[in-house]
Kinemage of the C-alpha trace (Angstrom):
@kinemage 1
@onewidth
@group {chain A} dominant
@subgroup {mainchain}
@vectorlist {calphas} color= white
{ca met a 1} P -0.001 0.003 0.013
{ca val a 2} L 2.940 2.337 0.722
{ca met a 3} L 4.262 1.953 -2.849
{ca thr a 4} L 0.926 2.530 -4.706
{ca pro a 5} L 1.422 6.296 -5.373
{ca leu a 6} L 4.923 5.624 -6.670
{ca leu a 7} L 3.705 2.925 -9.033
{ca arg a 8} L 0.963 5.207 -10.429
{ca arg a 9} L 3.566 7.898 -11.056
{ca phe a 10} L 5.781 5.576 -13.154
{ca ala a 11} L 2.843 3.716 -14.929
{ca pro a 12} L 2.611 5.916 -18.054
{ca his a 13} L 6.372 5.591 -18.627
{ca ser a 14} L 7.346 2.030 -18.133
{ca val a 15} L 5.211 -0.975 -17.215
{ca ala a 16} L 8.343 -3.174 -17.146
{ca leu a 17} L 10.018 -0.935 -14.618
{ca val a 18} L 6.958 -1.096 -12.349
{ca ala a 19} L 6.886 -4.851 -12.530
{ca thr a 20} L 10.607 -5.005 -11.582
{ca leu a 21} L 10.036 -2.713 -8.581
{ca ala a 22} L 7.037 -4.747 -7.434
{ca ser a 23} L 8.966 -7.965 -7.673
{ca ser a 24} L 11.844 -6.538 -5.661
{ca val a 25} L 9.485 -5.301 -2.893
{ca ser a 26} L 7.802 -8.700 -2.781
{ca thr a 27} L 11.162 -10.446 -2.430
{ca met a 28} L 12.320 -8.143 0.397
{ca ala a 29} L 9.075 -8.702 2.284
{ca gln a 30} L 9.467 -12.461 2.107
{ca gly a 31} L 13.149 -12.424 3.194
{ca pro a 32} L 15.843 -14.836 1.888
{ca ala a 33} L 14.021 -17.978 0.795
{ca gln a 34} L 15.603 -21.395 1.170
{ca leu a 35} L 15.178 -23.677 -1.843
{ca gln a 36} L 14.797 -26.672 0.471
{ca asp a 37} L 11.936 -25.008 2.347
{ca pro a 38} L 8.558 -25.737 0.599
{ca lys a 39} L 6.920 -22.794 2.349
{ca ala a 40} L 9.534 -20.404 1.106
{ca ala a 41} L 9.054 -21.682 -2.457
{ca val a 42} L 5.343 -21.129 -2.183
{ca gly a 43} L 5.917 -17.601 -0.802
{ca ser a 44} L 8.257 -16.803 -3.707
{ca ala a 45} L 5.728 -18.054 -6.252
{ca ser a 46} L 3.000 -15.935 -4.566
{ca gly a 47} L 5.222 -12.850 -4.804
{ca thr a 48} L 5.928 -13.444 -8.486
{ca asp a 49} L 2.173 -13.840 -9.199
{ca gly a 50} L 1.402 -10.715 -7.301
{ca ala a 51} L 3.931 -8.736 -9.266
{ca ala a 52} L 2.583 -10.053 -12.532
{ca arg a 53} L -1.008 -9.113 -11.571
{ca leu a 54} L 0.210 -5.622 -10.530
{ca ala a 55} L 2.052 -5.122 -13.782
{ca ala a 56} L -1.023 -6.254 -15.746
{ca ser a 57} L -3.243 -3.826 -13.814
{ca val a 58} L -0.813 -0.898 -14.425
{ca ala a 59} L -0.752 -1.774 -18.132
{ca arg a 60} L -4.546 -1.749 -18.355
{ca met a 61} L -4.643 1.548 -16.490
{ca ser a 62} L -2.079 3.113 -18.781
{ca glu a 63} L -3.932 1.900 -21.875
{ca ala a 64} L -7.227 3.233 -20.581
{ca ser a 65} L -5.710 6.692 -19.907
{ca thr a 66} L -4.180 6.965 -23.376
{ca pro a 67} L -6.160 9.494 -25.511
{ca arg a 68} L -7.642 8.039 -28.711
{ca pro a 69} L -8.197 10.023 -31.904
{ca ala a 70} L -11.806 10.652 -32.875
{ca pro a 71} L -13.015 8.601 -35.867
{ca arg a 72} L -12.980 10.437 -39.252
{ca thr a 73} L -15.864 10.298 -41.628
{ca val a 74} L -14.641 9.110 -45.045
{ca arg a 75} L -16.219 11.040 -47.914
{ca pro a 76} L -16.050 10.409 -51.622
{ca phe a 77} L -13.335 12.340 -53.347
{ca thr a 78} L -15.753 13.909 -55.817
{ca asp a 79} L -18.134 15.081 -53.115
{ca leu a 80} L -17.463 18.830 -52.451
{ca ser a 81} L -18.444 20.591 -49.252
{ca leu a 82} L -21.031 23.311 -49.471
{ca ser a 83} L -18.414 25.975 -48.925
{ca ala a 84} L -16.083 24.596 -51.609
{ca arg a 85} L -18.942 24.248 -54.089
{ca gly a 86} L -20.052 27.805 -53.362
{ca leu a 87} L -16.597 29.145 -53.984
{ca arg a 88} L -16.302 27.270 -57.255
{ca asp a 89} L -19.724 28.449 -58.401
{ca ser a 90} L -18.803 32.011 -57.603
{ca ile a 91} L -15.640 31.779 -59.690
{ca leu a 92} L -17.526 30.200 -62.616
{ca val a 93} L -20.264 32.839 -62.596
{ca ser a 94} L -17.763 35.691 -62.296
{ca val a 95} L -15.692 34.421 -65.253
{ca ala a 96} L -18.761 33.812 -67.355
{ca arg a 97} L -20.222 37.281 -66.669
{ca thr a 98} L -16.914 38.957 -67.362
{ca ala a 99} L -17.268 37.827 -70.968
{ca val a 100} L -20.643 39.563 -71.424
{ca gly a 101} L -20.270 42.181 -74.119
{ca thr a 102} L -17.436 40.387 -75.933
{ca arg a 103} L -18.159 40.266 -79.684
{ca tyr a 104} L -19.433 37.096 -81.299
{ca val a 105} L -16.902 35.582 -83.705
{ca arg a 106} L -17.466 32.161 -85.280
{ca gly a 107} L -14.730 29.823 -84.015
{ca gly a 108} L -13.572 32.415 -81.365
{ca gln a 109} L -12.274 31.156 -78.017
{ca ser a 110} L -10.878 34.248 -76.328
{ca phe a 111} L -11.619 37.817 -75.265
{ca glu a 112} L -9.219 39.135 -77.907
{ca gly a 113} L -10.471 36.974 -80.715
{ca gly a 114} L -14.096 36.925 -79.651
{ca phe a 115} L -16.328 33.942 -78.719
{ca asp a 116} L -18.803 31.651 -80.349
{ca cys a 117} L -21.134 29.629 -78.069
{ca ser a 118} L -18.955 26.504 -77.646
{ca gly a 119} L -15.753 28.608 -77.530
{ca leu a 120} L -17.175 30.513 -74.554
{ca val a 121} L -18.075 27.285 -72.758
{ca arg a 122} L -14.616 25.917 -73.387
{ca tyr a 123} L -12.982 29.124 -72.072
{ca val a 124} L -15.017 29.310 -68.858
{ca met a 125} L -14.533 25.619 -68.071
{ca ala a 126} L -10.796 25.930 -68.670
{ca ala a 127} L -10.720 28.445 -65.822
{ca leu a 128} L -11.877 25.525 -63.525
{ca his a 129} L -9.483 23.094 -65.250
{ca val a 130} L -12.412 21.127 -66.726
{ca pro a 131} L -11.638 20.062 -70.318
{ca val a 132} L -14.544 19.959 -72.787
{ca pro a 133} L -14.740 19.186 -76.541
{ca arg a 134} L -14.775 22.006 -79.104
{ca thr a 135} L -18.185 22.035 -80.796
{ca ala a 136} L -21.650 22.521 -79.300
{ca ala a 137} L -22.752 19.041 -80.560
{ca gln a 138} L -19.798 17.409 -78.858
{ca gln a 139} L -20.279 19.345 -75.640
{ca ala a 140} L -23.915 18.335 -75.605
{ca ala a 141} L -22.902 14.705 -75.417
{ca thr a 142} L -20.464 15.290 -72.513
{ca gly a 143} L -21.203 14.575 -68.812
{ca leu a 144} L -24.570 13.587 -67.392
{ca ala a 145} L -27.947 14.332 -68.953
{ca leu a 146} L -30.372 16.188 -66.686
{ca gln a 147} L -34.060 16.688 -66.721
{ca arg a 148} L -35.218 19.982 -68.208
{ca asp a 149} L -36.151 21.445 -64.878
{ca thr a 150} L -34.749 24.791 -63.595
{ca thr a 151} L -35.151 23.684 -59.971
{ca arg a 152} L -32.602 20.895 -60.466
{ca leu a 153} L -30.017 23.016 -62.271
{ca arg a 154} L -26.790 24.280 -60.681
{ca pro a 155} L -24.327 26.890 -61.810
{ca gly a 156} L -21.997 25.445 -64.455
{ca asp a 157} L -24.608 23.076 -66.003
{ca leu a 158} L -24.680 23.363 -69.826
{ca leu a 159} L -27.917 24.260 -71.575
{ca thr a 160} L -28.433 22.894 -75.072
{ca phe a 161} L -30.508 24.500 -77.784
{ca gly a 162} L -31.612 23.544 -81.304
{ca his a 163} L -34.534 23.663 -83.704
{ca ser a 164} L -34.577 19.852 -83.677
{ca pro a 165} L -34.469 17.660 -80.526
{ca arg a 166} L -31.638 15.635 -82.045
{ca ser a 167} L -29.692 18.568 -83.426
{ca val a 168} L -27.907 20.789 -80.919
{ca thr a 169} L -26.578 23.953 -82.587
{ca his a 170} L -26.275 26.300 -79.623
{ca ile a 171} L -25.079 25.957 -76.035
{ca gly a 172} L -24.864 28.183 -72.929
{ca ile a 173} L -23.819 28.070 -69.288
{ca tyr a 174} L -26.322 28.150 -66.513
{ca leu a 175} L -25.617 30.847 -63.824
{ca gly a 176} L -28.440 30.244 -61.391
{ca asn a 177} L -31.791 31.927 -60.740
{ca gly a 178} L -33.106 30.839 -64.160
{ca arg a 179} L -30.453 32.738 -66.115
{ca tyr a 180} L -27.574 31.651 -68.420
{ca val a 181} L -24.767 33.268 -70.393
{ca his a 182} L -24.057 32.463 -74.014
{ca ala a 183} L -22.442 33.855 -77.138
{ca ser a 184} L -25.323 34.873 -79.397
{ca ser a 185} L -24.906 35.142 -83.135
{ca val a 186} L -28.139 37.070 -83.294
{ca ala a 187} L -27.054 39.635 -80.711
{ca gly a 188} L -23.533 39.643 -82.078
{ca gln a 189} L -21.975 39.319 -78.653
{ca val a 190} L -21.941 37.431 -75.360
{ca ile a 191} L -25.190 38.089 -73.462
{ca glu a 192} L -26.993 36.907 -70.386
{ca ser a 193} L -30.565 35.704 -70.887
{ca pro a 194} L -33.468 34.127 -68.903
{ca ile a 195} L -34.235 30.531 -69.816
{ca asp a 196} L -38.000 31.351 -70.152
{ca arg a 197} L -37.513 34.234 -72.609
{ca pro a 198} L -40.299 34.618 -75.169
{ca arg a 199} L -40.257 32.356 -78.205
{ca ser a 200} L -38.974 33.744 -81.511
{ca pro a 201} L -38.080 32.299 -84.863
{ca leu a 202} L -34.536 33.579 -84.186
{ca ile a 203} L -34.282 31.896 -80.795
{ca lys a 204} L -33.534 28.228 -80.685
{ca pro a 205} L -35.622 26.225 -78.195
{ca trp a 206} L -34.090 24.860 -74.999
{ca arg a 207} L -33.650 21.113 -75.493
{ca gly a 208} L -31.842 19.835 -72.456
{ca ser a 209} L -29.089 20.199 -69.899
{ca arg a 210} L -25.730 18.518 -69.181
{ca arg a 211} L -23.763 18.433 -66.002
{ca ile a 212} L -20.031 18.195 -66.574
{ca leu a 213} L -18.609 19.191 -63.188
{ca ser a 214} L -17.343 16.372 -61.044
{ca asp a 215} L -19.800 16.484 -58.146
{ca ala a 216} L -22.928 15.478 -60.046
{ca gly a 217} L -25.806 15.098 -57.574
{ca ala a 218} L -28.575 12.626 -57.185
{ca asp a 219} L -30.918 14.797 -59.225
{ca ser a 220} L -29.082 13.903 -62.457
{ca gly a 221} L -30.087 11.057 -64.744
{ca arg a 222} L -28.735 9.143 -67.707
{ca lys a 223} L -31.816 9.049 -69.870
{ca gly a 224} L -30.650 11.745 -72.278
{ca asp a 225} L -31.801 15.290 -72.883
{ca ser a 226} L -35.537 15.887 -73.065
C-alpha cells in the first residue's frame, strides 16, 4: 500500500520498470528464501504472481488513460463541401459574366479573338481546369444528362438548344436563378438571358441540360436530354 502512489507515477512511462520494482518489494518482504523449504518456495511463487498481476493492472490503467483520436468520416473524393462548391460556383459565374459584351466571332475562343457559343463554354470551363470538346454538338454529349427542370439546375450546367431535338446547334452556361450566359450570333456578342425568354423564330428552343462538373448530384439522370 505504501508503494501505490509511486507505481501510479511511473505507470505511463514503463510498465516493465513497475513490474521489476514490485517484484523486488515482494522479495524483500518475504526475506531470503531457502530452496529446500517448501513454504519459502510457495511464498516466492505468490510474490511473483502478485507482481505479474500488478504489472497487468498498471498496463490496463495506462492503456485506458491513453487519448484516442476521434473517428474520421470518409467522404467520396468527388463530393465537395457546401463551402467549396459555393466558392467554385462564384468563380464560374464571375468568369462567365466577365465575358458579357465580348463580340461574337465564329470559331472564337478568347476575349481578344471573340467567342462563339462553344468557344465561350470551353474558355469558362478551362478556368476551372475542366476540359470539354470544341463544338456545341460534342459538348452536348459530354457529362450527365439532366431533366429540363430549372429547380434541379446548378451553376455550371450546360444548356443545349436547337430547332430539332436531335440537333444541338447552340449551347450556354447556367448561372443560377433561371439565367444563363451564351455567345449569341443574333445579338452579335456574349449576353445573359433568362431561360424562359419569349419564343422567337430567331431563338433556338431549349432542348436539355448537361452536368459536366465532377460532383454530379442525385438529381441527375442518364436518360438523355428531353
